[in-house]
C-alpha positions as CSV (number, residue, x, y, z in Angstrom):
1,M,-2.3,-58.3,18.7
2,S,-0.3,-57.9,21.9
3,N,2.2,-55.2,22.0
4,N,5.3,-54.7,24.0
5,L,7.1,-52.0,21.9
6,G,7.8,-48.6,23.3
7,T,8.2,-45.3,21.6
8,P,11.2,-44.5,19.8
9,T,13.9,-43.1,21.7
10,C,15.5,-39.7,21.8
11,Q,18.3,-38.5,19.7
12,M,20.9,-39.2,22.8
13,Y,21.2,-42.7,21.7
14,R,22.6,-44.1,18.4
15,V,19.4,-44.7,16.0
16,L,19.1,-46.3,12.4
17,N,19.7,-43.7,9.6
18,D,20.2,-44.1,5.6
19,E,23.9,-44.4,6.0
20,L,23.7,-47.4,8.4
21,L,21.2,-48.8,6.3
22,K,23.0,-48.7,3.2
23,A,26.3,-50.0,5.0
24,C,24.7,-53.2,6.5
25,G,22.9,-53.7,3.1
26,V,19.5,-53.6,3.8
27,S,17.2,-54.8,0.8
28,F,13.9,-55.9,0.0
29,E,13.8,-59.3,-1.8
30,K,10.1,-59.1,-2.0
31,A,7.1,-56.8,-1.5
32,D,4.2,-58.5,-3.2
33,F,0.7,-57.1,-2.3
34,S,-2.7,-58.8,-3.6
35,Y,-6.4,-59.2,-3.1
36,N,-9.0,-61.8,-3.4
37,F,-12.0,-61.4,-5.7
38,N,-14.4,-64.2,-6.8
39,N,-12.1,-66.8,-5.1
40,Q,-9.2,-65.8,-7.5
41,S,-6.1,-63.8,-6.2
42,F,-5.0,-60.8,-8.3
43,P,-1.9,-58.5,-7.7
44,L,-1.6,-54.8,-7.0
45,Q,1.2,-52.7,-7.9
46,L,2.5,-49.9,-5.9
47,D,4.5,-47.1,-7.4
48,N,8.3,-46.6,-6.7
49,V,8.0,-44.0,-3.9
50,S,5.4,-45.7,-1.7
51,S,2.9,-42.9,-2.1
52,G,0.0,-45.0,-1.5
53,K,-1.1,-45.0,-5.0
54,S,-2.2,-48.6,-5.8
55,I,-2.5,-49.9,-9.3
56,D,-5.2,-52.6,-9.9
57,P,-4.7,-53.9,-13.5
58,K,-8.2,-55.4,-13.1
59,E,-9.6,-52.4,-12.0
60,V,-12.0,-53.8,-9.5
61,W,-10.2,-54.0,-6.1
62,D,-12.1,-52.2,-3.2
63,I,-9.9,-52.7,0.0
64,G,-13.2,-52.7,2.3
65,R,-14.8,-55.4,0.2
66,D,-11.9,-57.6,-0.7
67,G,-9.2,-57.0,1.9
68,L,-5.6,-57.2,1.0
69,N,-2.8,-59.8,1.2
70,F,0.9,-59.2,1.5
71,T,4.2,-60.9,1.7
72,I,7.5,-59.0,2.3
73,T,11.3,-60.2,2.7
74,L,13.5,-58.1,3.9
75,N,17.4,-59.1,4.1
76,I,20.4,-57.4,5.8
77,E,23.7,-58.6,4.3
78,H,25.7,-57.5,7.4
79,P,23.6,-57.7,10.4
80,E,26.6,-57.6,12.5
81,M,27.2,-54.0,11.8
82,L,24.0,-53.2,13.5
83,K,25.6,-54.3,16.7
84,G,28.4,-52.8,19.1
85,P,29.6,-49.2,19.5
86,E,29.3,-48.4,15.7
87,G,25.8,-49.8,15.6
88,I,22.6,-49.1,17.6
89,V,22.3,-52.1,19.8
90,C,24.7,-54.0,22.2
91,R,26.4,-57.1,21.1
92,G,24.5,-59.2,23.6
93,A,21.2,-57.8,22.7
94,A,18.3,-59.7,20.3
95,M,17.4,-57.5,17.3
96,G,13.8,-57.4,16.4
97,I,12.0,-56.1,13.3
98,C,8.3,-55.8,13.0
99,I,5.5,-53.9,10.9
100,I,3.5,-51.4,12.7
101,W,0.1,-51.1,10.8
102,Q,-2.5,-48.3,11.1
103,N,-5.9,-48.0,9.3
104,K,-6.9,-44.5,10.2
105,K,-10.8,-44.9,8.9
106,T,-11.3,-47.7,11.1
107,S,-9.1,-46.3,14.0
108,Q,-7.5,-49.5,14.1
109,M,-3.6,-50.1,14.4
110,G,-1.4,-53.3,15.4
111,Y,1.9,-55.1,15.1
112,I,2.9,-57.7,12.5
113,Y,5.8,-59.9,13.6
114,P,7.9,-62.1,11.4
115,E,7.5,-65.7,10.6
116,K,9.7,-68.3,12.0
117,P,12.4,-69.3,12.2
118,I,13.9,-65.7,12.3
119,K,17.2,-65.2,11.1
120,E,19.2,-61.9,11.8
121,S,19.9,-61.8,8.0
122,Q,16.5,-62.5,6.7
123,W,12.9,-61.5,7.8
124,N,9.8,-62.9,6.2
125,F,6.6,-61.3,6.8
126,S,3.1,-62.4,5.6
127,Y,-0.4,-61.2,6.4
128,S,-4.0,-61.0,5.1
129,F,-6.7,-58.7,6.0
130,G,-10.2,-60.2,5.2
131,P,-13.2,-58.3,3.7
132,G,-14.6,-55.6,6.0
133,E,-11.5,-55.1,7.9
134,L,-10.2,-52.3,6.4
135,S,-11.3,-48.9,5.0
136,G,-9.4,-46.2,2.8
137,N,-5.6,-46.4,3.3
138,L,-3.4,-48.9,4.9
139,D,-0.2,-47.7,6.7
140,L,2.6,-50.3,7.0
141,D,5.7,-49.0,9.0
142,I,8.6,-51.5,9.0
143,V,10.6,-50.6,12.2
144,F,13.8,-51.7,14.0
145,Y,13.5,-52.4,17.8
146,I,15.2,-54.2,20.7
147,K,13.8,-57.5,21.3
148,T,15.9,-58.8,24.1
149,A,18.2,-56.3,26.1
150,A,21.8,-57.6,26.6
151,P,22.4,-59.0,29.9
152,V,25.6,-57.2,30.0
153,V,26.7,-53.7,28.6
154,E,30.3,-53.5,27.4
155,D,32.4,-50.7,28.3
156,D,32.4,-49.2,24.7
157,E,28.6,-49.7,24.4
158,N,27.5,-47.1,27.2
159,E,25.9,-44.9,24.3
160,L,23.8,-47.5,22.9
161,M,20.1,-48.0,24.0
162,N,19.5,-51.4,26.0
163,E,16.0,-51.6,26.8
164,A,13.8,-54.4,25.4
165,G,10.9,-52.9,23.3
166,V,12.4,-49.4,22.3
167,I,12.0,-48.6,18.7
168,L,15.3,-47.5,17.0
169,G,14.6,-46.6,13.7
170,H,12.2,-47.0,10.6
171,I,13.2,-49.2,7.6
172,K,10.5,-48.3,5.4
173,H,7.1,-47.2,5.0
174,F,4.5,-48.4,2.4
175,M,1.0,-46.7,2.4
176,V,-1.5,-49.0,0.4
177,G,-4.9,-47.9,-0.7
178,T,-6.6,-45.3,-3.1
179,D,-7.3,-42.1,-0.8
180,N,-4.1,-40.1,-2.0
181,N,-5.9,-37.3,-3.3
182,F,-3.4,-35.0,-1.4
183,M,-1.0,-35.8,-3.9
184,S,-2.8,-34.3,-6.6
185,I,-1.9,-30.7,-5.2
186,P,-2.3,-28.2,-8.1
187,I,0.9,-26.6,-9.0
188,Q,1.7,-23.9,-11.7
189,Q,4.9,-23.5,-13.3
190,V,5.9,-19.9,-14.1
191,K,8.8,-17.5,-15.2
192,D,8.6,-14.1,-14.0
193,K,11.6,-12.1,-12.6
194,D,9.2,-9.7,-10.8
195,K,8.0,-12.5,-8.3
196,P,9.5,-14.8,-5.7
197,I,11.0,-18.1,-6.2
198,W,7.6,-19.5,-5.2
199,W,4.2,-18.7,-3.6
200,V,0.7,-20.0,-2.8
201,E,-2.5,-18.0,-4.0
202,F,-5.7,-18.8,-2.0
203,Y,-8.8,-18.0,-3.9
204,D,-12.7,-17.9,-3.0
205,W,-12.5,-20.2,0.3
206,D,-16.2,-21.1,1.3
207,E,-15.8,-21.0,5.1
208,N,-19.6,-22.5,5.2
209,A,-18.8,-25.5,3.3
210,E,-18.1,-28.4,5.9
211,D,-15.5,-30.0,3.8
212,G,-13.7,-26.9,2.8
213,G,-14.4,-27.1,-0.9
214,K,-12.6,-28.8,-3.7
215,F,-9.2,-29.7,-3.4
216,S,-8.3,-28.3,-6.9
217,R,-7.0,-25.2,-8.7
218,E,-10.4,-23.2,-7.9
219,N,-9.6,-23.0,-4.2
220,F,-5.5,-22.7,-4.3
221,C,-2.6,-22.9,-6.4
222,I,1.3,-23.3,-5.7
223,F,3.3,-21.3,-8.2
224,L,6.9,-22.3,-8.9
225,N,8.9,-19.5,-10.5
226,H,11.7,-21.0,-12.8
227,Y,13.1,-17.7,-13.6
228,Y,15.3,-18.7,-10.6
229,K,17.5,-21.7,-11.3
230,E,17.2,-22.8,-7.8
231,C,13.4,-23.2,-8.4
232,P,12.4,-26.9,-7.5
233,V,10.5,-29.2,-9.9
234,I,7.5,-30.7,-8.2
235,M,5.5,-33.0,-10.6
236,M,2.6,-35.0,-8.8
237,P,0.8,-37.6,-10.4
238,S,-2.6,-37.0,-11.9
239,K,-5.8,-38.6,-10.5
240,D,-6.3,-41.1,-13.5
241,A,-2.8,-41.8,-14.6
242,A,-1.8,-45.0,-13.4
243,D,1.9,-44.8,-14.5
244,D,3.1,-41.1,-13.5
245,K,6.0,-40.8,-11.5
246,V,6.4,-38.2,-8.8
247,V,9.4,-35.6,-9.4
248,I,10.5,-33.9,-6.5
249,K,14.0,-31.9,-6.8
250,P,16.0,-30.6,-5.1
251,Y,14.3,-32.8,-2.8
252,H,14.4,-31.1,0.7
253,F,13.6,-27.5,-0.6
254,A,10.5,-29.1,-2.4
255,I,9.3,-31.0,0.7
256,S,9.7,-27.7,2.3
257,I,7.2,-26.1,-0.1
258,L,4.4,-28.6,0.2
259,A,4.6,-28.9,3.8
260,Q,4.4,-25.1,4.2
261,T,1.5,-25.0,1.8
262,F,-0.5,-27.7,3.8
263,C,0.2,-26.1,6.9
264,M,-1.1,-22.7,5.7
265,M,-4.2,-24.4,4.4
266,Y,-4.9,-25.9,7.5
267,F,-5.1,-22.5,9.6
268,R,-7.1,-21.1,6.9
269,L,-9.7,-23.4,8.0
270,S,-12.8,-22.5,10.1
271,E,-12.9,-24.2,13.6
272,T,-15.9,-26.6,12.2
273,Q,-13.6,-27.4,9.1
274,K,-10.6,-28.2,11.5
275,D,-12.8,-30.4,13.6
276,A,-13.7,-32.2,10.4
277,V,-10.2,-33.0,9.5
278,K,-9.6,-34.3,12.9
279,H,-12.7,-36.3,13.7
280,R,-14.6,-37.1,10.2
281,D,-14.0,-40.5,8.3
282,D,-16.8,-39.6,5.7
283,L,-15.3,-36.6,3.9
284,E,-15.0,-36.7,0.3
285,P,-11.3,-37.5,-0.5
286,D,-11.3,-34.7,-3.4
287,S,-12.2,-32.0,-0.7
288,I,-9.7,-30.0,1.2
289,C,-10.9,-31.0,4.5
290,G,-10.8,-34.8,3.2
291,A,-7.3,-34.5,1.5
292,L,-5.9,-33.2,4.9
293,H,-7.6,-35.9,6.8
294,G,-5.8,-38.4,4.8
295,L,-2.7,-36.9,5.4
296,L,-2.9,-36.1,9.1
297,A,-6.2,-37.6,10.5
298,E,-6.6,-37.5,14.3
299,E,-2.8,-37.0,14.8
300,V,-3.6,-33.3,14.2
301,S,-5.2,-32.5,17.5
302,S,-1.7,-32.8,19.0
303,Y,-0.2,-30.2,17.0
304,E,-2.1,-26.8,17.2
305,E,1.0,-24.7,17.0
306,P,2.0,-23.9,13.5
307,A,5.5,-25.0,13.9
308,E,4.8,-28.2,15.6
309,L,2.2,-28.7,12.6
310,L,4.6,-27.9,10.0
311,S,7.2,-30.2,11.6
312,E,4.8,-33.0,11.8
313,I,3.6,-32.4,8.0
314,Q,7.2,-32.4,6.8
315,W,8.0,-35.5,8.5
316,R,4.9,-37.3,6.9
317,L,5.6,-36.0,3.6
318,Q,9.2,-37.2,3.9
319,N,8.1,-40.6,4.6
320,L,5.3,-40.8,1.9
321,L,7.7,-39.1,-0.9
322,K,10.9,-40.9,-0.7
323,E,13.9,-39.0,-2.1
324,D,15.1,-40.5,-5.5
325,K,19.0,-41.0,-4.8
326,N,19.4,-41.0,-8.7
327,D,18.5,-37.5,-9.3
């Protein structure tokens, strides 16, 4: 697919945020996922936090063998609020919304554009990946960008970006697939006045194991100390329970704990294991290296400094584990 999109602009320009998304009334009328098996179409269910846990009631779906179909309809009740000095694009610019897709295991990515006719109040997407095109998880990132720059920038629009192809914000992220074992991180609740509010224990780590060993309680565990009333609650889904809900609150504190744990885990790896996280697609998904690869894949090569890697992991977790505003 052709691509004329740029990278997200720096923060000196106004960008899409949760407050503006809510104000302009962004909602999803439809987000249907399905697959074809024996010449029939079967629906898939996704959990409500976009964590990538795909539930197949028939229990036969294989994304590599059966492919994936989806239809997404996005509505914007007040698209005019996105334009002008209080918005993110100039009045004379043409807005664009597209889906950036990435399949890490096959090293593929591309862009899916909405069906025509396009209305600024409704955006319809429909696409099918055939058998053999995908493997593992598929990331779908719905983004807002400038399709056509405004021919004239008004005096009150000088702080707005006006360059075609520049991405100005992320609307929603879906990750569809079954390789989400980093979600099954072992956590133990304790109540001990002589311990800190949280800590991580690493056990007998096999530096010779090419996959780092099992991503399980035998190798590490996060301890949350509920002696302190500020202690967060983190409840992750078990591997086999289809209806488990992720509970993370207070949200930002809990995300910070998870991100720091993954970061510490990565820097405990041997150089051979780090190389496996970066480059190998054949790792067992329930291994430490396989779980880190599923979360980071090849992008980890760009973040060798702990602070940079921590920031990247935290950003990824925030996209995968959306905050429940009702909590």
